[in-house]
C-alpha positions as CSV (number, residue, x, y, z in Angstrom):
1,M,-59.5,-120.8,-121.0
2,A,-63.1,-119.3,-119.7
3,L,-63.8,-115.8,-119.8
4,S,-64.3,-113.7,-116.7
5,I,-67.7,-112.9,-117.3
6,F,-68.7,-116.0,-116.3
7,N,-66.8,-116.1,-112.6
8,Q,-68.7,-117.4,-109.8
9,E,-67.5,-114.4,-107.9
10,N,-68.8,-111.8,-110.3
11,I,-72.0,-114.0,-110.7
12,V,-72.7,-113.4,-107.0
13,S,-72.1,-109.8,-106.8
14,A,-73.8,-109.2,-110.1
15,A,-77.0,-111.1,-108.0
16,T,-76.2,-109.6,-105.0
17,N,-76.3,-106.2,-106.6
18,F,-79.7,-106.8,-108.1
19,L,-81.8,-108.2,-105.5
20,Q,-80.1,-105.1,-103.4
21,N,-82.1,-103.0,-105.8
22,I,-85.1,-104.9,-106.2
23,G,-84.8,-104.7,-102.4
24,L,-84.6,-100.7,-101.9
25,T,-87.8,-100.6,-104.1
26,L,-90.3,-102.8,-102.0
27,P,-91.4,-100.1,-99.6
28,A,-93.0,-98.4,-102.4
29,F,-94.7,-101.0,-103.4
30,F,-96.0,-101.5,-99.7
31,T,-96.8,-98.0,-99.7
32,L,-99.0,-99.2,-103.1
33,I,-101.0,-102.0,-101.6
34,Q,-101.8,-99.5,-98.6
35,V,-103.2,-96.9,-101.0
36,V,-105.4,-99.4,-103.1
37,M,-106.6,-100.8,-99.7
38,Y,-107.6,-97.3,-98.5
39,L,-109.9,-96.5,-101.7
40,I,-111.7,-100.3,-102.2
41,G,-112.4,-99.5,-98.2
42,L,-113.7,-96.0,-99.2
43,L,-115.2,-97.9,-102.1
44,L,-116.6,-100.3,-99.7
45,L,-118.3,-98.0,-97.2
46,I,-119.8,-96.5,-100.5
47,S,-121.7,-99.4,-101.5
48,A,-122.8,-100.3,-97.8
49,I,-124.1,-96.8,-97.4
50,M,-126.0,-97.7,-101.1
51,K,-127.3,-100.7,-99.3
52,L,-128.7,-99.3,-96.3
53,R,-130.4,-96.9,-98.8
54,Q,-131.8,-99.7,-100.8
55,F,-133.1,-101.1,-97.2
56,K,-135.1,-98.0,-96.0
57,D,-136.4,-98.9,-99.8
58,Q,-137.6,-101.7,-99.7
59,G,-137.3,-103.4,-96.7
60,S,-134.9,-106.7,-97.3
61,A,-133.4,-107.5,-94.0
62,G,-131.0,-109.8,-95.9
63,L,-129.7,-106.0,-97.2
64,V,-128.9,-104.8,-93.2
65,Q,-127.0,-107.7,-92.3
66,R,-124.5,-107.4,-95.5
67,A,-123.9,-103.6,-95.2
68,M,-123.1,-103.7,-91.8
69,W,-120.7,-107.0,-92.8
70,Q,-119.1,-104.2,-95.9
71,I,-119.1,-101.5,-92.8
72,F,-117.0,-103.9,-90.9
73,F,-114.8,-104.9,-94.1
74,A,-114.6,-101.0,-94.9
75,V,-113.2,-100.5,-92.1
76,L,-110.3,-103.2,-91.6
77,C,-109.1,-102.1,-95.5
78,L,-109.5,-98.1,-94.7
79,N,-106.7,-99.2,-91.5
80,M,-104.8,-102.4,-93.1
81,N,-102.1,-101.9,-91.0
82,M,-103.5,-101.3,-87.4
83,A,-105.4,-104.7,-88.5
84,L,-102.3,-105.9,-89.4
85,D,-101.0,-104.7,-85.7
86,V,-103.2,-106.7,-84.1
87,A,-103.8,-109.3,-85.3
88,T,-99.9,-109.6,-85.2
89,E,-100.2,-109.1,-81.4
90,T,-102.4,-111.5,-80.9
91,I,-101.1,-114.5,-83.2
92,F,-96.8,-113.7,-81.7
93,S,-97.8,-111.8,-78.8
94,S,-95.4,-109.2,-79.8
95,K,-96.0,-105.3,-80.4
96,T,-93.8,-105.0,-82.5
97,S,-95.0,-103.9,-86.1
98,P,-94.4,-106.6,-88.6
99,I,-93.3,-103.7,-91.3
100,S,-91.0,-102.0,-89.0
101,Y,-88.1,-104.1,-87.7
102,P,-85.5,-104.0,-89.1
103,A,-84.6,-107.0,-91.6
104,G,-82.4,-110.0,-91.3
105,G,-79.8,-109.5,-88.3
106,G,-78.0,-113.4,-86.3
107,T,-74.7,-114.0,-87.2
108,W,-74.3,-115.0,-90.5
109,A,-70.3,-115.7,-91.6
110,N,-70.7,-113.0,-95.1
111,E,-72.0,-110.0,-95.5
112,R,-73.6,-110.6,-98.9
113,M,-75.7,-113.6,-96.9
114,A,-76.9,-111.9,-94.6
115,M,-78.0,-109.2,-96.7
116,I,-79.6,-111.9,-99.8
117,A,-81.8,-113.0,-96.4
118,S,-82.7,-109.7,-95.4
119,I,-84.1,-109.1,-99.1
120,V,-85.6,-112.8,-99.5
121,L,-87.3,-111.5,-96.3
122,I,-88.4,-108.7,-97.2
123,W,-89.9,-110.4,-100.3
124,I,-91.4,-112.5,-97.6
125,Q,-93.6,-109.7,-96.1
126,F,-94.8,-108.3,-98.9
127,V,-96.1,-111.1,-100.4
128,G,-97.7,-111.9,-96.3
129,Y,-98.9,-108.1,-96.8
130,I,-100.7,-108.2,-99.7
131,A,-102.0,-112.3,-98.6
132,F,-104.0,-110.6,-95.6
133,A,-105.5,-107.6,-97.8
134,K,-106.4,-111.0,-100.3
135,G,-107.6,-112.3,-97.5
136,I,-109.5,-109.6,-96.1
137,L,-111.2,-109.2,-99.9
138,I,-111.8,-112.7,-99.6
139,L,-114.2,-112.3,-96.5
140,N,-115.9,-109.5,-97.7
141,K,-117.2,-111.3,-101.1
142,Y,-117.4,-114.4,-98.5
143,K,-120.0,-112.3,-96.3
144,T,-121.3,-110.3,-98.7
145,I,-122.9,-111.5,-102.2
146,F,-125.4,-113.4,-102.1
147,P,-125.0,-116.1,-103.8
148,T,-121.5,-117.4,-102.3
149,P,-119.3,-117.1,-105.9
150,A,-117.5,-120.3,-106.1
151,G,-114.5,-120.7,-104.5
152,I,-114.5,-118.2,-102.0
153,S,-114.6,-119.8,-98.6
154,L,-114.5,-118.6,-94.5
155,G,-111.8,-121.3,-94.6
156,K,-110.0,-119.8,-97.5
157,G,-109.8,-115.8,-96.5
158,M,-108.8,-117.2,-93.3
159,T,-105.6,-119.2,-94.5
160,H,-104.7,-115.8,-96.5
161,I,-105.4,-114.0,-93.3
162,I,-103.1,-116.0,-90.9
163,G,-100.1,-117.1,-93.3
164,G,-100.0,-113.1,-94.5
165,V,-99.6,-112.3,-90.5
166,I,-97.0,-115.0,-90.1
167,A,-95.2,-114.3,-93.6
168,C,-95.5,-110.4,-91.9
169,N,-93.4,-111.6,-89.1
170,M,-90.8,-114.2,-90.2
171,S,-88.7,-113.4,-87.8
172,L,-90.7,-113.9,-84.9
173,F,-91.9,-117.0,-86.3
174,T,-88.6,-118.8,-87.6
175,D,-87.8,-117.6,-83.0
176,Y,-90.7,-119.0,-82.4
177,L,-89.6,-122.7,-84.2
178,M,-86.4,-122.9,-82.8
């Protein structure tokens, strides 16, 4: 005699509720990443100003180059959503903000599957948002720290940025593949 808690419908319903609850909390994490990147941008800007001050005192040309790159990456961190929109428009020729379009959609036979698909899409967007932010930080380390630390490369940073843009725009990417 089978117990009712192991009924397939109960398991699917519990998993659906779990995914739905997690999907409702993810927008707060997008905001958290935006705030953290804004703070990192401010710190990079302060660091760049300090490097320019050192240049005034020491006269090393390398400090100016690193400070300019830091200012560039500080602006990217301070305006991460705009940078993501620009990258989206460049890669996909779409003016739709990747975080604003309604997730899911399509002709699914089942409402639960549509909801689960939309939650999975939100998770993929979340991971892409983190990857985009990490790519900016990797490129910052690549261009401003001398000598460049092991494991930091231009290719790694660009891979994170491009992969993050594709993940944030997963529905546009799948439309391109179809």
